[in-house]
C-alpha positions in Angstrom: -18.1 11.9 1.6 -14.4 12.0 2.9 -11.6 14.0 1.2 -9.3 11.3 2.4 -8.4 8.6 -0.3 -7.3 5.0 0.1 -4.5 3.6 -2.1 -5.5 1.6 -5.1 -2.3 -0.2 -4.9 -2.8 -3.9 -5.1 0.8 -5.0 -4.4 -0.7 -6.7 -1.1 -2.3 -9.1 -3.3 -0.8 -12.6 -3.2 0.5 -14.3 -6.3 -2.1 -16.9 -5.5 -4.9 -14.4 -6.8 -6.0 -15.4 -10.3 -8.0 -12.4 -11.0 -6.7 -10.7 -14.2 -4.7 -7.6 -13.3 -6.9 -5.2 -15.2 -9.9 -6.4 -13.1 -8.2 -5.9 -9.8 -9.0 -2.1 -9.5 -12.5 -2.7 -10.1 -12.9 -5.4 -7.5 -11.0 -3.4 -5.0 -13.5 -0.3 -5.8 -16.3 -2.9 -5.4 -15.0 -4.1 -2.0 -14.6 -0.3 -0.9 -18.3 0.5 -1.9 -19.7 -2.6 -0.2 -17.9 -1.7 3.0 -18.8 2.1 2.8 -22.4 1.0 2.4 -22.7 -2.2 4.5 -20.1 -2.4 7.1 -21.1 -1.9 10.6 -18.1 -3.0 12.5 -15.5 -5.7 12.6 -13.7 -8.1 15.1 -10.3 -9.6 14.6 -11.1 -13.0 16.3 -7.6 -14.5 15.5 -4.8 -13.7 13.1 -6.4 -15.9 10.6 -10.0 -14.9 11.2 -12.0 -11.6 10.6 -15.5 -11.1 11.3 -17.4 -8.2 9.6 -20.5 -7.1 11.0 -23.0 -6.0 8.3 -26.2 -4.2 7.7 -28.7 -7.0 8.0 -30.7 -6.1 4.9 -31.6 -8.6 2.2 -29.9 -6.7 -0.3 -26.7 -6.5 1.6 -26.8 -10.2 2.1 -27.2 -10.7 -1.8 -24.4 -8.6 -2.4 -22.3 -10.4 0.3 -22.9 -13.6 -1.3 -22.2 -12.4 -4.8 -19.0 -10.7 -3.9 -17.7 -13.6 -1.7 -18.4 -16.3 -4.4 -16.5 -14.1 -6.9 -13.6 -13.7 -4.6 -13.3 -17.3 -3.9 -13.1 -18.1 -7.4 -10.0 -16.0 -8.0 -8.4 -16.4 -4.3 -9.3 -19.8 -3.3 -7.4 -19.5 0.0 -10.3 -17.4 1.4 -12.9 -19.1 3.4 -16.2 -17.2 3.7 -19.1 -17.8 5.9 -22.1 -15.5 6.0 -24.6 -15.9 9.0 -27.7 -14.3 10.5 -28.2 -14.2 14.3 -31.4 -12.1 13.9 -33.6 -10.1 11.1 -31.1 -7.2 11.4 -28.0 -9.0 12.2 -25.6 -10.2 9.5 -22.0 -11.3 9.8 -19.3 -12.4 7.4 -16.6 -14.5 8.6 -13.4 -14.4 6.6 -10.7 -17.0 7.2 -7.1 -17.5 5.7 -4.4 -20.0 6.0 -1.5 -19.1 8.0 0.3 -18.3 4.8 -2.0 -15.5 3.9 -2.3 -13.6 7.2 -0.8 -10.6 5.6 -3.6 -10.5 3.2 -6.2 -10.8 5.8 -4.3 -7.9 7.7 -4.5 -5.7 4.6 -8.2 -6.5 4.3 -8.8 -5.7 7.8 -6.9 -2.4 7.7 -8.8 -1.3 4.3 -12.3 -2.1 6.0 -11.2 -0.1 9.3 -10.1 2.8 7.3 -13.2 2.8 5.1 -15.5 2.6 8.2 -13.6 5.5 9.6 -14.2 7.7 6.7 -18.0 7.8 7.1 
């Protein structure tokens, strides 16, 4: 484990997010743990499209489906797509409308930072 810490500041979250304020640090911690455990790489395909490359295990797929379903319920501007190109290859596409590119920027930066801490 690294001694570097990421901010828990959720100031980058948009007003469109309906997740209760008290639950936001928990969701952020859950995302952080998911990235730490499952993220293998990422590509920023366009300003509005981020692809996360994940460990291809069945448990990771289950966690990704659960996390993205819950995230979609509070931040409806996200579009998530989970796909498999092989038994060990799982990708999660995250798309946002132009008005929320800053949120995708913050998500991508956080994911890169978490991956680099390993």
